[in-house]
PASEBA-1860 file (N, C-alpha, C; in nm, 3 decimals):
! residues 331
1> MSTHRPLR> 7.705/10.609/10.584/7.664/10.590/10.444/7.512/10.582/10.433 ~ 7.447/10.540/10.541/7.302/10.524/10.534/7.230/10.656/10.515 ~ 7.294/10.769/10.550/7.232/10.900/10.534/7.246/10.953/10.393 ~ 7.315/10.882/10.305/7.340/10.929/10.170/7.260/10.847/10.069 ~ 7.227/10.909/9.959/7.155/10.840/9.853/7.253/10.758/9.771 ~ 7.221/10.633/9.744/7.313/10.551/9.663/7.311/10.593/9.517 ~ 7.423/10.573/9.450/7.426/10.592/9.305/7.332/10.490/9.242 ~ 7.272/10.528/9.131/7.173/10.440/9.069/7.184/10.455/8.918
9> PGPVVCVG> 7.122/10.364/8.842/7.128/10.378/8.695/7.060/10.506/8.649 ~ 7.109/10.560/8.539/7.051/10.681/8.483/7.159/10.780/8.447 ~ 7.120/10.896/8.395/7.218/10.995/8.354/7.269/11.078/8.472 ~ 7.388/11.133/8.456/7.438/11.234/8.547/7.389/11.369/8.495 ~ 7.321/11.444/8.579/7.267/11.574/8.540/7.358/11.683/8.597 ~ 7.422/11.756/8.507/7.518/11.860/8.545/7.450/11.996/8.527 ~ 7.449/12.075/8.635/7.374/12.201/8.635/7.471/12.317/8.654 ~ 7.471/12.414/8.562/7.556/12.530/8.579/7.574/12.606/8.449
17> ETMAALAP> 7.634/12.724/8.460/7.648/12.812/8.344/7.763/12.770/8.254 ~ 7.739/12.779/8.124/7.845/12.768/8.024/7.843/12.895/7.940 ~ 7.962/12.949/7.917/7.976/13.076/7.846/8.049/13.056/7.714 ~ 8.034/13.154/7.629/8.127/13.163/7.517/8.262/13.207/7.573 ~ 8.370/13.154/7.517/8.505/13.186/7.566/8.590/13.236/7.450 ~ 8.654/13.349/7.470/8.745/13.404/7.371/8.888/13.395/7.425 ~ 8.978/13.340/7.343/9.118/13.324/7.384/9.209/13.368/7.271 ~ 9.324/13.429/7.304/9.418/13.470/7.200/9.462/13.351/7.115
25> DPLGPLDD> 9.478/13.374/6.987/9.525/13.271/6.895/9.634/13.333/6.806 ~ 9.761/13.293/6.827/9.810/13.192/6.921/9.803/13.240/7.066 ~ 9.817/13.143/7.161/9.808/13.177/7.302/9.916/13.277/7.341 ~ 9.877/13.376/7.415/9.968/13.479/7.462/9.887/13.582/7.536 ~ 9.952/13.685/7.590/9.878/13.787/7.665/9.770/13.853/7.579 ~ 9.658/13.877/7.641/9.545/13.937/7.570/9.580/14.075/7.516 ~ 9.664/14.147/7.587/9.704/14.281/7.543/9.769/14.280/7.404 ~ 9.834/14.169/7.372/9.911/14.162/7.247/9.839/14.087/7.136
33> ADLLRVDI> 9.717/14.042/7.162/9.648/13.954/7.067/9.587/14.031/6.951 ~ 9.604/13.978/6.831/9.537/14.032/6.713/9.414/13.951/6.677 ~ 9.416/13.821/6.711/9.305/13.733/6.680/9.258/13.663/6.807 ~ 9.129/13.639/6.817/9.070/13.565/6.928/8.996/13.444/6.873 ~ 9.017/13.331/6.937/8.948/13.208/6.898/8.824/13.192/6.986 ~ 8.711/13.156/6.924/8.586/13.139/6.999/8.572/12.993/7.042 ~ 8.551/12.972/7.171/8.529/12.839/7.224/8.415/12.849/7.325 ~ 8.395/12.746/7.401/8.297/12.752/7.509/8.367/12.713/7.639
41> AGAESNVA> 8.312/12.755/7.753/8.374/12.724/7.881/8.268/12.719/7.990 ~ 8.267/12.612/8.062/8.175/12.597/8.174/8.212/12.474/8.253 ~ 8.230/12.487/8.383/8.277/12.376/8.464/8.185/12.255/8.454 ~ 8.055/12.279/8.470/7.963/12.166/8.476/7.946/12.101/8.339 ~ 7.945/12.180/8.231/7.935/12.119/8.099/8.065/12.048/8.063 ~ 8.179/12.097/8.113/8.304/12.022/8.095/8.291/11.882/8.154 ~ 8.237/11.876/8.275/8.218/11.746/8.340/8.126/11.659/8.255 ~ 8.016/11.717/8.207/7.922/11.640/8.126/7.988/11.586/7.999
49> LYLADHGI> 8.069/11.669/7.934/8.136/11.626/7.810/8.232/11.510/7.836 ~ 8.310/11.519/7.943/8.403/11.410/7.973/8.330/11.284/8.020 ~ 8.219/11.300/8.092/8.138/11.183/8.127/8.090/11.113/8.000 ~ 8.041/11.191/7.904/7.996/11.133/7.778/8.110/11.062/7.707 ~ 8.231/11.121/7.711/8.347/11.055/7.651/8.371/10.919/7.714 ~ 8.343/10.907/7.842/8.363/10.781/7.913/8.245/10.685/7.896 ~ 8.145/10.724/7.819/8.031/10.637/7.797/7.926/10.645/7.906 ~ 7.934/10.748/7.991/7.836/10.767/8.098/7.727/10.862/8.045
57> PARWVSAV> 7.600/10.824/8.048/7.495/10.916/8.002/7.501/11.047/8.081 ~ 7.505/11.159/8.009/7.521/11.289/8.074/7.420/11.387/8.017 ~ 7.371/11.472/8.105/7.271/11.571/8.069/7.315/11.706/8.128 ~ 7.313/11.810/8.047/7.349/11.943/8.096/7.223/12.027/8.103 ~ 7.201/12.091/8.219/7.083/12.175/8.242/7.130/12.316/8.274 ~ 7.079/12.413/8.201/7.122/12.551/8.220/7.029/12.643/8.141 ~ 7.076/12.765/8.117/7.005/12.859/8.030/7.108/12.936/7.948 ~ 7.071/12.968/7.826/7.155/13.049/7.738/7.069/13.159/7.679
65> GDDPFGRR> 7.134/13.260/7.624/7.061/13.365/7.558/7.016/13.325/7.419 ~ 6.920/13.398/7.366/6.874/13.375/7.229/6.966/13.454/7.136 ~ 7.089/13.407/7.127/7.192/13.480/7.053/7.290/13.380/6.992 ~ 7.380/13.426/6.905/7.473/13.332/6.839/7.561/13.255/6.937 ~ 7.606/13.320/7.044/7.689/13.250/7.142/7.609/13.139/7.210 ~ 7.483/13.167/7.243/7.400/13.066/7.307/7.378/12.946/7.216 ~ 7.356/12.973/7.088/7.336/12.862/6.994/7.465/12.783/6.977 ~ 7.578/12.851/6.978/7.706/12.781/6.967/7.730/12.693/7.090
73> VRSRIAAG> 7.704/12.747/7.207/7.722/12.670/7.331/7.637/12.543/7.327 ~ 7.509/12.559/7.297/7.419/12.444/7.296/7.462/12.339/7.194 ~ 7.496/12.383/7.074/7.529/12.287/6.968/7.662/12.217/6.997 ~ 7.759/12.289/7.053/7.888/12.226/7.082/7.874/12.119/7.189 ~ 7.796/12.146/7.291/7.778/12.048/7.398/7.698/11.929/7.349 ~ 7.596/11.954/7.269/7.518/11.844/7.211/7.604/11.758/7.121 ~ 7.694/11.821/7.046/7.782/11.746/6.955/7.875/11.654/7.031 ~ 7.899/11.682/7.159/7.983/11.596/7.241/7.909/11.479/7.301
81> GVDVSGVR> 7.783/11.460/7.263/7.706/11.346/7.311/7.632/11.371/7.441 ~ 7.616/11.497/7.478/7.547/11.534/7.601/7.403/11.573/7.568 ~ 7.309/11.528/7.649/7.168/11.562/7.634/7.148/11.707/7.679 ~ 7.099/11.792/7.590/7.078/11.934/7.623/6.929/11.970/7.623 ~ 6.843/11.870/7.636/6.698/11.896/7.629/6.650/11.980/7.747 ~ 6.727/11.985/7.855/6.688/12.064/7.971/6.744/12.205/7.971 ~ 6.805/12.247/7.860/6.862/12.383/7.851/6.755/12.481/7.804 ~ 6.739/12.588/7.879/6.640/12.690/7.846/6.704/12.800/7.760
89> TDPERPTG> 6.623/12.862/7.676/6.665/12.979/7.600/6.592/13.100/7.656 ~ 6.671/13.197/7.703/6.615/13.318/7.762/6.613/13.428/7.656 ~ 6.496/13.477/7.617/6.489/13.577/7.510/6.533/13.717/7.554 ~ 6.550/13.738/7.684/6.577/13.872/7.734/6.720/13.890/7.786 ~ 6.789/13.782/7.818/6.922/13.792/7.878/7.026/13.726/7.787 ~ 7.149/13.776/7.789/7.251/13.724/7.698/7.320/13.600/7.753 ~ 7.388/13.530/7.667/7.480/13.423/7.706/7.604/13.487/7.768 ~ 7.653/13.429/7.877/7.773/13.481/7.942/7.896/13.469/7.853
97> LLLKDPGA> 7.996/13.550/7.883/8.119/13.556/7.803/8.238/13.564/7.896 ~ 8.346/13.494/7.860/8.472/13.510/7.932/8.586/13.528/7.834 ~ 8.689/13.593/7.883/8.812/13.614/7.806/8.927/13.550/7.881 ~ 9.004/13.468/7.812/9.123/13.408/7.871/9.243/13.497/7.841 ~ 9.321/13.522/7.946/9.437/13.610/7.934/9.561/13.536/7.984 ~ 9.623/13.455/7.897/9.740/13.377/7.940/9.859/13.468/7.970 ~ 9.937/13.428/8.071/10.056/13.502/8.107/10.162/13.410/8.163 ~ 10.274/13.467/8.201/10.386/13.387/8.250/10.352/13.311/8.378
105> HGTRVRYH> 10.257/13.361/8.455/10.225/13.299/8.583/10.087/13.233/8.583 ~ 10.043/13.192/8.465/9.913/13.126/8.455/9.816/13.207/8.372 ~ 9.696/13.156/8.361/9.593/13.221/8.281/9.493/13.293/8.370 ~ 9.478/13.422/8.346/9.376/13.499/8.416/9.248/13.494/8.334 ~ 9.137/13.477/8.401/9.008/13.472/8.333/8.929/13.597/8.367 ~ 8.881/13.664/8.264/8.803/13.787/8.282/8.658/13.757/8.241 ~ 8.567/13.775/8.337/8.427/13.739/8.315/8.342/13.857/8.271 ~ 8.248/13.827/8.182/8.142/13.920/8.144/8.012/13.839/8.150
113> RAGSAASA> 7.968/13.815/8.274/7.854/13.725/8.292/7.744/13.784/8.379 ~ 7.763/13.904/8.431/7.659/13.966/8.512/7.531/13.984/8.429 ~ 7.418/13.941/8.485/7.291/13.953/8.413/7.272/13.852/8.302 ~ 7.353/13.748/8.300/7.343/13.648/8.193/7.218/13.561/8.211 ~ 7.186/13.486/8.107/7.069/13.398/8.112/7.081/13.296/8.224 ~ 7.198/13.236/8.240/7.215/13.133/8.343/7.210/13.192/8.483 ~ 7.251/13.317/8.498/7.247/13.377/8.632/7.104/13.398/8.681 ~ 7.007/13.388/8.592/6.867/13.405/8.629/6.799/13.273/8.666
121> LTPDVLDD> 6.874/13.163/8.666/6.815/13.035/8.705/6.771/13.039/8.852 ~ 6.666/12.967/8.882/6.611/12.959/9.018/6.577/12.813/9.050 ~ 6.536/12.783/9.174/6.510/12.642/9.209/6.407/12.572/9.124 ~ 6.320/12.645/9.054/6.218/12.579/8.973/6.278/12.494/8.862 ~ 6.405/12.519/8.826/6.468/12.437/8.722/6.475/12.290/8.766 ~ 6.477/12.268/8.896/6.486/12.130/8.947/6.359/12.051/8.923 ~ 6.252/12.118/8.884/6.127/12.050/8.852/6.124/12.001/8.707 ~ 6.228/12.032/8.631/6.234/11.992/8.491/6.238/11.839/8.482
129> PAFADAAL> 6.173/11.781/8.382/6.179/11.635/8.363/6.321/11.581/8.350 ~ 6.417/11.668/8.319/6.556/11.624/8.306/6.609/11.560/8.432 ~ 6.548/11.590/8.547/6.597/11.538/8.675/6.527/11.409/8.719 ~ 6.422/11.372/8.649/6.336/11.263/8.697/6.411/11.132/8.714 ~ 6.505/11.103/8.624/6.573/10.973/8.627/6.722/10.989/8.658 ~ 6.759/11.097/8.725/6.902/11.125/8.748/6.967/11.019/8.837 ~ 7.080/10.968/8.790/7.162/10.881/8.874/7.238/10.963/8.975 ~ 7.271/11.087/8.936/7.354/11.176/9.017/7.332/11.316/8.963
137> VHLSGITP> 7.328/11.414/9.052/7.324/11.555/9.011/7.458/11.617/9.048 ~ 7.522/11.680/8.949/7.653/11.739/8.972/7.642/11.891/8.973 ~ 7.696/11.952/9.080/7.692/12.096/9.100/7.832/12.145/9.131 ~ 7.849/12.276/9.126/7.977/12.333/9.168/7.956/12.460/9.248 ~ 8.062/12.503/9.316/8.057/12.624/9.395/8.054/12.750/9.313 ~ 8.061/12.738/9.180/8.048/12.855/9.094/7.903/12.904/9.094 ~ 7.809/12.813/9.085/7.669/12.850/9.068/7.615/12.937/9.181 ~ 7.638/12.905/9.309/7.581/12.991/9.413/7.639/13.132/9.415
145> ALSPGCHA> 7.752/13.153/9.345/7.812/13.286/9.339/7.744/13.375/9.235 ~ 7.664/13.319/9.147/7.615/13.394/9.032/7.499/13.488/9.065 ~ 7.413/13.450/9.159/7.297/13.531/9.192/7.226/13.468/9.312 ~ 7.140/13.544/9.380/7.061/13.483/9.488/6.976/13.366/9.439 ~ 6.921/13.377/9.318/6.841/13.268/9.265/6.922/13.142/9.241 ~ 7.044/13.160/9.190/7.132/13.044/9.167/7.176/12.982/9.300 ~ 7.201/13.068/9.400/7.234/13.017/9.533/7.118/12.933/9.587 ~ 6.996/12.984/9.571/6.878/12.910/9.618/6.862/12.779/9.543
153> LVEHALRP> 6.894/12.777/9.415/6.887/12.654/9.336/6.976/12.546/9.397 ~ 7.100/12.583/9.428/7.194/12.485/9.485/7.149/12.440/9.624 ~ 7.102/12.536/9.705/7.050/12.500/9.837/6.936/12.398/9.823 ~ 6.847/12.422/9.728/6.732/12.334/9.712/6.773/12.197/9.658 ~ 6.872/12.195/9.569/6.920/12.066/9.517/6.981/11.980/9.627 ~ 7.031/12.045/9.732/7.095/11.974/9.843/7.002/11.957/9.962 ~ 6.875/11.978/9.944/6.780/11.966/10.055/6.783/11.823/10.111 ~ 6.753/11.808/10.238/6.762/11.675/10.300/6.674/11.569/10.236
161> DRPWPVSF> 6.560/11.609/10.179/6.468/11.511/10.120/6.489/11.494/9.970 ~ 6.606/11.536/9.919/6.629/11.523/9.774/6.626/11.376/9.732 ~ 6.576/11.349/9.612/6.566/11.210/9.567/6.693/11.157/9.502 ~ 6.791/11.244/9.479/6.910/11.203/9.405/7.036/11.228/9.488 ~ 7.141/11.150/9.467/7.271/11.184/9.525/7.330/11.303/9.452 ~ 7.413/11.380/9.521/7.472/11.501/9.464/7.623/11.495/9.476 ~ 7.691/11.528/9.367/7.835/11.552/9.372/7.856/11.703/9.363 ~ 7.955/11.753/9.436/7.977/11.897/9.447/8.126/11.925/9.437
169> DVNHRPAL> 8.163/12.000/9.333/8.301/12.044/9.318/8.308/12.186/9.373 ~ 8.388/12.207/9.477/8.392/12.337/9.544/8.426/12.449/9.445 ~ 8.523/12.428/9.358/8.549/12.518/9.245/8.543/12.666/9.286 ~ 8.625/12.703/9.382/8.624/12.840/9.434/8.683/12.936/9.330 ~ 8.602/13.031/9.285/8.646/13.132/9.190/8.639/13.268/9.260 ~ 8.750/13.315/9.317/8.746/13.438/9.397/8.687/13.558/9.324 ~ 8.709/13.566/9.192/8.660/13.681/9.116/8.507/13.692/9.120 ~ 8.439/13.581/9.146/8.293/13.582/9.150/8.238/13.622/9.287
177> WTGRSAAG> 8.327/13.631/9.386/8.281/13.656/9.523/8.325/13.793/9.574 ~ 8.359/13.884/9.486/8.406/14.016/9.527/8.304/14.083/9.619 ~ 8.353/14.126/9.736/8.266/14.193/9.832/8.182/14.100/9.916 ~ 8.197/13.969/9.896/8.122/13.871/9.975/8.216/13.763/10.024 ~ 8.178/13.693/10.128/8.258/13.583/10.180/8.207/13.450/10.125 ~ 8.293/13.382/10.051/8.256/13.250/9.999/8.266/13.142/10.105 ~ 8.354/13.163/10.204/8.386/13.057/10.300/8.263/13.006/10.373 ~ 8.180/13.097/10.421/8.066/13.056/10.500/7.952/13.000/10.418
185> ILRPLADR> 7.957/13.017/10.287/7.854/12.962/10.200/7.893/12.826/10.145 ~ 8.019/12.814/10.098/8.060/12.691/10.030/8.080/12.574/10.127 ~ 8.123/12.602/10.248/8.146/12.490/10.340/8.017/12.414/10.373 ~ 7.909/12.481/10.417/7.788/12.402/10.446/7.727/12.337/10.323 ~ 7.739/12.402/10.207/7.690/12.338/10.086/7.766/12.209/10.059 ~ 7.898/12.217/10.063/7.979/12.099/10.036/7.952/11.989/10.138 ~ 7.933/12.026/10.263/7.918/11.924/10.367/7.787/11.849/10.356 ~ 7.692/11.901/10.281/7.563/11.833/10.262/7.562/11.743/10.139
193> ADVVLVGL> 7.666/11.749/10.056/7.669/11.667/9.935/7.715/11.525/9.966 ~ 7.692/11.436/9.872/7.732/11.295/9.888/7.877/11.272/9.846 ~ 7.919/11.338/9.738/8.056/11.328/9.687/8.106/11.471/9.670 ~ 8.224/11.501/9.724/8.279/11.636/9.716/8.421/11.630/9.665 ~ 8.456/11.727/9.579/8.593/11.743/9.530/8.639/11.884/9.563 ~ 8.761/11.895/9.615/8.815/12.026/9.652/8.967/12.020/9.645 ~ 9.028/12.131/9.608/9.173/12.139/9.610/9.220/12.182/9.748 ~ 9.337/12.132/9.790/9.392/12.175/9.917/9.415/12.327/9.917
201> DEAQALWG> 9.459/12.379/9.803/9.479/12.524/9.794/9.348/12.600/9.807 ~ 9.239/12.545/9.753/9.108/12.607/9.769/9.067/12.608/9.916 ~ 9.086/12.494/9.982/9.050/12.486/10.123/9.129/12.587/10.206 ~ 9.256/12.604/10.174/9.338/12.703/10.245/9.288/12.844/10.221 ~ 9.256/12.875/10.094/9.208/13.009/10.061/9.074/13.039/10.127 ~ 8.990/12.937/10.139/8.857/12.957/10.195/8.856/12.952/10.348 ~ 8.925/12.854/10.403/8.905/12.824/10.544/9.031/12.837/10.630 ~ 9.139/12.891/10.572/9.253/12.927/10.654/9.383/12.859/10.615
209> DGITDTRQ> 9.492/12.938/10.623/9.625/12.886/10.590/9.670/12.777/10.686 ~ 9.603/12.765/10.799/9.640/12.661/10.894/9.608/12.521/10.846 ~ 9.533/12.512/10.737/9.504/12.381/10.676/9.626/12.341/10.594 ~ 9.698/12.243/10.640/9.822/12.204/10.573/9.820/12.062/10.518 ~ 9.720/11.984/10.551/9.714/11.849/10.495/9.571/11.808/10.469 ~ 9.557/11.702/10.393/9.425/11.661/10.346/9.334/11.615/10.460 ~ 9.391/11.556/10.563/9.310/11.509/10.676/9.235/11.624/10.743 ~ 9.297/11.742/10.748/9.231/11.857/10.807/9.110/11.900/10.725
217> VRDLLPGP> 9.118/11.880/10.594/9.003/11.912/10.510/8.889/11.815/10.541 ~ 8.922/11.688/10.561/8.820/11.591/10.598/8.756/11.628/10.731 ~ 8.835/11.678/10.824/8.780/11.720/10.953/8.682/11.835/10.936 ~ 8.710/11.924/10.839/8.620/12.036/10.811/8.494/11.993/10.739 ~ 8.504/11.886/10.659/8.392/11.837/10.578/8.367/11.690/10.610 ~ 8.312/11.660/10.727/8.289/11.520/10.763/8.166/11.459/10.698 ~ 8.079/11.544/10.638/7.951/11.496/10.588/7.954/11.409/10.465 ~ 8.031/11.444/10.362/8.024/11.366/10.237/8.063/11.219/10.256
225> RVLVVKDG> 7.994/11.134/10.186/8.032/10.991/10.187/8.170/10.972/10.127 ~ 8.199/11.049/10.021/8.331/11.045/9.956/8.380/11.189/9.944 ~ 8.501/11.214/9.992/8.564/11.345/9.978/8.697/11.326/9.908 ~ 8.719/11.399/9.799/8.846/11.394/9.727/8.915/11.529/9.745 ~ 9.041/11.524/9.793/9.120/11.645/9.811/9.239/11.638/9.715 ~ 9.246/11.737/9.627/9.355/11.743/9.528/9.464/11.833/9.585 ~ 9.585/11.783/9.584/9.696/11.852/9.648/9.803/11.886/9.546 ~ 9.847/12.010/9.541/9.955/12.047/9.450/9.939/12.187/9.399
233> EREVTAFV> 10.031/12.230/9.315/10.028/12.365/9.260/9.936/12.366/9.139 ~ 9.809/12.387/9.167/9.704/12.369/9.066/9.721/12.462/8.947 ~ 9.773/12.583/8.972/9.783/12.678/8.861/9.897/12.645/8.765 ~ 9.988/12.557/8.808/10.103/12.527/8.725/10.090/12.391/8.660 ~ 10.060/12.289/8.738/10.057/12.153/8.684/9.929/12.080/8.719 ~ 9.822/12.151/8.745/9.696/12.093/8.790/9.710/12.051/8.936 ~ 9.764/11.936/8.966/9.789/11.894/9.103/9.879/11.771/9.096 ~ 9.941/11.738/9.208/10.038/11.630/9.207/9.987/11.502/9.272
241> EATAFAGA> 9.877/11.511/9.346/9.825/11.394/9.413/9.679/11.418/9.448 ~ 9.602/11.313/9.454/9.463/11.324/9.499/9.439/11.217/9.604 ~ 9.370/11.256/9.709/9.338/11.165/9.819/9.187/11.157/9.834 ~ 9.135/11.035/9.838/8.993/11.013/9.857/8.969/10.957/9.996 ~ 8.878/11.021/10.068/8.832/10.971/10.198/8.696/10.908/10.176 ~ 8.689/10.779/10.200/8.564/10.704/10.184/8.553/10.609/10.303 ~ 8.449/10.625/10.382/8.441/10.547/10.504/8.551/10.590/10.600 ~ 8.614/10.493/10.663/8.718/10.524/10.760/8.856/10.536/10.696
249> GATSVPAL> 8.867/10.501/10.568/8.997/10.497/10.505/9.028/10.617/10.419 ~ 9.153/10.627/10.380/9.199/10.731/10.288/9.290/10.666/10.186 ~ 9.271/10.701/10.059/9.350/10.645/9.949/9.409/10.759/9.869 ~ 9.541/10.757/9.849/9.609/10.861/9.772/9.670/10.803/9.646 ~ 9.657/10.876/9.536/9.714/10.836/9.408/9.783/10.957/9.346 ~ 9.912/10.943/9.310/9.982/11.056/9.248/9.933/11.081/9.107 ~ 9.945/11.207/9.064/9.908/11.243/8.928/10.012/11.191/8.830 ~ 9.972/11.182/8.704/10.063/11.142/8.598/10.150/11.260/8.556
257> SVRVAEPV> 10.264/11.230/8.499/10.346/11.334/8.436/10.286/11.365/8.300 ~ 10.258/11.494/8.277/10.188/11.536/8.156/10.257/11.658/8.097 ~ 10.264/11.663/7.965/10.310/11.785/7.898/10.194/11.883/7.902 ~ 10.210/11.991/7.979/10.099/12.083/8.005/10.097/12.194/7.900 ~ 9.985/12.203/7.828/9.964/12.315/7.736/9.895/12.430/7.809 ~ 9.795/12.394/7.893/9.719/12.495/7.965/9.639/12.424/8.074 ~ 9.648/12.469/8.201/9.588/12.392/8.309/9.439/12.411/8.329 ~ 9.379/12.515/8.269/9.237/12.542/8.292/9.153/12.425/8.241
265> GAGDAFAA> 9.062/12.377/8.324/8.974/12.267/8.286/9.016/12.133/8.340 ~ 9.139/12.123/8.393/9.188/11.993/8.441/9.108/11.944/8.562 ~ 9.066/12.036/8.648/8.988/11.995/8.764/8.853/11.937/8.725 ~ 8.789/11.997/8.625/8.661/11.944/8.577/8.680/11.806/8.515 ~ 8.787/11.791/8.439/8.816/11.661/8.377/8.841/11.556/8.484 ~ 8.918/11.592/8.587/8.943/11.498/8.696/8.811/11.456/8.760 ~ 8.724/11.553/8.787/8.595/11.522/8.850/8.517/11.421/8.766 ~ 8.513/11.443/8.635/8.438/11.353/8.547/8.499/11.214/8.548
273> GFLSGLLR> 8.631/11.205/8.543/8.695/11.075/8.544/8.669/11.001/8.674 ~ 8.682/11.073/8.785/8.659/11.009/8.916/8.513/10.964/8.929 ~ 8.419/11.051/8.891/8.278/11.013/8.899/8.248/10.895/8.806 ~ 8.311/10.892/8.689/8.293/10.777/8.599/8.337/10.649/8.668 ~ 8.448/10.657/8.739/8.495/10.541/8.812/8.397/10.496/8.918 ~ 8.343/10.591/8.995/8.244/10.555/9.096/8.121/10.492/9.033 ~ 8.073/10.551/8.923/7.953/10.499/8.857/7.976/10.362/8.795 ~ 8.101/10.333/8.760/8.136/10.201/8.708/8.174/10.105/8.820
281> ALPVDRAL> 8.159/10.149/8.945/8.188/10.068/9.064/8.332/10.022/9.069 ~ 8.424/10.106/9.021/8.567/10.075/9.033/8.611/10.096/9.178 ~ 8.716/10.025/9.222/8.775/10.056/9.353/8.819/10.202/9.356 ~ 8.828/10.259/9.475/8.857/10.402/9.488/8.990/10.439/9.424 ~ 9.092/10.354/9.438/9.221/10.389/9.378/9.212/10.393/9.226 ~ 9.132/10.304/9.168/9.114/10.305/9.022/9.034/10.426/8.979 ~ 8.935/10.465/9.058/8.857/10.585/9.025/8.948/10.709/9.028 ~ 9.038/10.715/9.124/9.133/10.827/9.128/9.226/10.823/9.007
289> RLGHLTAA> 9.271/10.705/8.969/9.355/10.696/8.849/9.279/10.742/8.725 ~ 9.152/10.705/8.715/9.073/10.748/8.600/9.055/10.900/8.602 ~ 9.046/10.957/8.722/9.043/11.102/8.732/9.170/11.166/8.678 ~ 9.284/11.113/8.717/9.412/11.166/8.669/9.427/11.149/8.518 ~ 9.388/11.034/8.467/9.397/11.011/8.323/9.310/11.111/8.246 ~ 9.193/11.140/8.299/9.104/11.233/8.231/9.157/11.376/8.243 ~ 9.214/11.410/8.358/9.274/11.542/8.375/9.385/11.565/8.272 ~ 9.460/11.458/8.241/9.567/11.470/8.142/9.512/11.515/8.007
297> SALRVAAD> 9.389/11.477/7.977/9.327/11.517/7.849/9.311/11.667/7.840 ~ 9.273/11.730/7.951/9.255/11.875/7.952/9.389/11.948/7.956 ~ 9.485/11.891/8.027/9.615/11.958/8.041/9.690/11.967/7.909 ~ 9.665/11.873/7.819/9.743/11.867/7.695/9.693/11.961/7.587 ~ 9.579/12.028/7.611/9.522/12.116/7.508/9.498/12.255/7.565 ~ 9.488/12.354/7.477/9.462/12.491/7.521/9.315/12.510/7.558 ~ 9.226/12.432/7.498/9.083/12.439/7.531/9.056/12.364/7.661 ~ 8.934/12.379/7.713/8.897/12.311/7.837/8.874/12.161/7.817
305> HGPLPEPA> 8.846/12.120/7.692/8.808/11.981/7.667/8.897/11.924/7.558 ~ 8.963/11.813/7.591/9.051/11.747/7.494/9.021/11.600/7.485 ~ 9.078/11.530/7.387/9.050/11.387/7.369/9.111/11.303/7.480 ~ 9.037/11.200/7.519/9.088/11.107/7.621/9.210/11.033/7.569 ~ 9.296/10.985/7.660/9.405/10.898/7.617/9.350/10.776/7.544 ~ 9.432/10.718/7.459/9.389/10.598/7.385/9.338/10.492/7.482 ~ 9.225/10.425/7.449/9.167/10.328/7.541/9.265/10.221/7.588 ~ 9.350/10.174/7.498/9.445/10.068/7.537/9.543/10.120/7.642
313> LAARLLDA> 9.590/10.243/7.623/9.682/10.303/7.720/9.612/10.323/7.853 ~ 9.489/10.376/7.849/9.416/10.399/7.973/9.393/10.268/8.048 ~ 9.353/10.164/7.977/9.327/10.035/8.041/9.455/9.979/8.103 ~ 9.566/9.995/8.031/9.694/9.945/8.081/9.735/10.018/8.209 ~ 9.717/10.150/8.210/9.758/10.226/8.326/9.664/10.207/8.445 ~ 9.535/10.188/8.418/9.443/10.163/8.529/9.481/10.039/8.607 ~ 9.533/9.938/8.538/9.568/9.811/8.603/9.717/9.797/8.632 ~ 9.795/9.903/8.606/9.941/9.894/8.623/9.978/9.886/8.770
321> DEETWRAA> 10.098/9.833/8.795/10.148/9.837/8.932/10.190/9.979/8.967 ~ 10.216/10.003/9.094/10.245/10.138/9.142/10.366/10.199/9.073 ~ 10.471/10.119/9.053/10.592/10.171/8.991/10.567/10.214/8.846 ~ 10.490/10.133/8.771/10.460/10.167/8.632/10.373/10.291/8.626 ~ 10.276/10.302/8.715/10.191/10.421/8.717/10.273/10.546/8.741 ~ 10.361/10.543/8.840/10.440/10.661/8.874/10.536/10.701/8.764 ~ 10.578/10.604/8.685/10.676/10.631/8.578/10.611/10.676/8.448 ~ 10.479/10.663/8.439/10.410/10.692/8.312/10.416/10.840/8.279
329> VID> 10.427/10.871/8.150/10.428/11.007/8.101/10.324/11.017/7.989 ~ 10.237/11.116/7.998/10.136/11.141/7.894/10.179/11.264/7.817 ~ 10.209/11.247/7.687/10.253/11.364/7.609/10.169/11.380/7.484
END
């Protein structure tokens, strides 16, 4: 633990691209859609929005185009209580765009983000005053896939002499790594972070089908002070259990039963809930429960960001005994 930076007072600074998102309305295959609903989508801004919902000061740092989608992205995130003063407007590059294509076997995401404003970010963004008082910097494995400059940004944020602790969600998006190997890039990045979140299925896809349990993931990533491994069929129900390795111990907490509208965004919500727990100095099992409760917010809605469970319900479940927790249903 002595090699890691302690959490400290201040905002969580979330760095990464947010795009305009178009989804069929009503939800269904894109081929059959007559109407598309405009929303926003970005892993790191999702985390920032849920942190703000939990009362944790959050700041989103990125770049958008000087276009209607960029203005929508910035205003929507600001409206969620997130500080966007570190967001740049690029007059020459567009805001990224994605299309959601729901189907019987999950939602396929189609990206139109090559050459976007955020893909042009470089390590100099870390010199922005937005980082001066950071309690934690949150990154994901999406950013290094966007461009060499974005990869360098993440490398620099994880430099050994960094002044802030870093949380890193592996967030493996195979579509962004076409023609390149993500495995050799994401593993060393994750191993240098202070807090890491990864799905067991992601670890298998990246580092081999021989990874069959969470302990093997810890063996692959011994560096983080806290490692959370989410286990389950992520594309169907988000995940069924999360295990946190902190120090010499491991703590597992099952997910809640939730009526699932759409699973996209649940991992980001879980990350925000878990980080909120750490920042509030909750015991690890309570932080995992807060992660599951927050993930339920995303699972219940078609958008990436949904309302948190009622505070009274959340408080009751955080302190519930094991049997009550396992029996709880969020609908």
